N, C-alpha and C positions, 0 to 999 in steps of 0.2 A: 464563533470567534473569527475575527478578521485576522488574516495571517500577518498583515503589516502592522497591526497593533502589537502582535506578539514580537515582531522584530524590534519595535521601538522600546518595549519593556523588557526585552531579552527574556521573555516568559516561555520557558520550556515546560510543557505540561502535556497531560493526556489530551486535553482539548486542542492544543496546538498541533500535535502529531495527527490527531484525528482529522482536523481541518486540512492539513497538508496532504494526507493520504486520500481524503475525499476529493481534493482538487486533482490529484493524479488520476484517480479512478474516473472522475468526470471528464478529464482531458482525453484519456484513452477511449472512453465511450463516445466522445465527440468524434474522434477519428473513426471509430468502428461504425458509427451510424452513417458515415458517408457511403459505406458499401453494404450495410446490412443491419444486423441487430447488435445490441450491447454485448459486452464481453463478460463471460462468467468469471467470478472471482477466483475459482480454482485453476483456471487456465489463462490467466491474465496476460502474462508476457508472451506465451506461446501463440495465443490468438492475435495479440497486438502485432507481433512480428510478421505473421502471415498477411495481415491487413496492410501494414505499412510497406511491405515489399510489393504487394499488389498496386498500391498507390504510387510506387516509385520513390518512397521516402523511408527506406529502411532505418535511417538514422534516428527516426522518431522512437523506435522501439529501444535501441541501445541508449538513447538519451533518457528515456523513461527509467530504465534500469539504473542509470547513473544517479538518478534523483533519490533513490532509496536503498540500493544494495551496496554492501561493502565491496572493496576491491580484493580483500583477502578473506576467504571462508575457512581457513585453517583453524581459527580460534573459536569457531562456533561449536558449542556443545549441543548437538542436535537432540540427544537423549534428554538432557536437562530441559531444553525448550519444550519438548513434547510433554514431559511430566508437569511442567508449570502450566502449560495450556490446559491440560486435563484438570488440574486443580482449579483453574479459573472457571472452566465450564461448570464444575461442581458447585463452586461458590455462587455463580450467577443463577444456577438452577434453583437455589433455595429462595430466590427473590420472586416476589409476585409478578414482577415486570419482566421476567425472562422471556425473550421472544423465541418462537419455535425454532428458528434457524440456529440458536445457540443452546438448545436443550441438550442434556448430557448424552442422549442417544446420537447426537450429531457430531460428537467430538471425533469419532473415527472417520467420518466423512471428510473432515478437514485434515486430520493427522495422516490419514491414508494418502491423500494427495500430496501433502508435504513430504512424507517419506518416499513416495514414488519419485518426486522431482529432485530430492536432495542427492540422488546418485549422480545425475548428469546435469540437472538444471537448478543449481543452488539458488539462483536469483528467483526462480519461480517458487521454490520452497520458502525462501525468505519472505516473499510477498504474501503468501498464504498465512504464514505465522504472524507477521507484523500486522497485516490487515485484520485478521480475526481477533488477535489479542488486543489490539487497540480499540476495535469496536466494542469488545466486551468491557475493557477497562473504562470506556466512556460511559457505560451504564452503571458501574459500581461507584460507591462513594469516593470522592476525590482523595480522601485521606486513608483509604483502605491499605492495609499492610502489603497487599499484593502489588502495589505500585512499584515497590523497590525492584522486584524481579523484572518487571516490564521496563523500568528505566535502565537497568543494567543491560538488557537486550538492546534497547535503543542506542545506548552508548557504544555497543559493539558495532552498530550500524552507522556510527558517526552522527547520531541525532543527539545533540546536547545544546545547552544554552549558548555555547561559543560558536556552534555551527549554524545557528538560525539565520544570521544575515547572509551568509554564502548560499545556503540552501534556498532561501527566498529569491536571491538574485538569479540562481540557476533555474529556478522554477519560472520566473518571469520570462527568461529567454526561451525556455521550452514552450510556454504558453503562446509566445509570439510565433514560434514555428508551427504550432497547431493551428493558430488563426490563419497564418499564411497558407498552410496546406488546405484548409477549408475553402479559402478564397480561390485558390488555384483549381481545386476540384469542382467548385461551383461553375467556374468558367468552362472547364473541359466538359462538364456534364450538361452545359447549356442552362444551368439554373440561374446564372447571373447575366 
């Protein structure tokens, strides 16, 4: 799905959020590959912060956080989110197309990381939950009843039909900063 098509049609959907998050993930890995290897999904922001600090552009990590994380975590019901994600893993496991990374045995791999980070790194925990949940929802039928819980979570994070234009505008600005960083790093490294 083209993100700007979604903006024109005000189309808030699993496909839109999936494309949006994939763009964030790709942007972060573009930055990461300037200095090493791609970022693991369970240590996404923590690793990005170290890389952007090394590059002298720490604002890229906080800017990334602003693109998906809420400003207030007090309303997040962590236990409910963990229960819903466990259910989604179970539903996907019944499908013949369930990929190994989302097999039921892996739910604790993700929830363990989310639980660990929710004590001091709410943003990292939110990333894990949103990334994994959206990836799984992308594989389930579009009209599955589980979409409601996912949409409620997205609304808590200010992902809604009304927020699409602003989110895309902020994403464009962020991607320009990533492009500028790559260009500067190329010059400093002697690649350009």
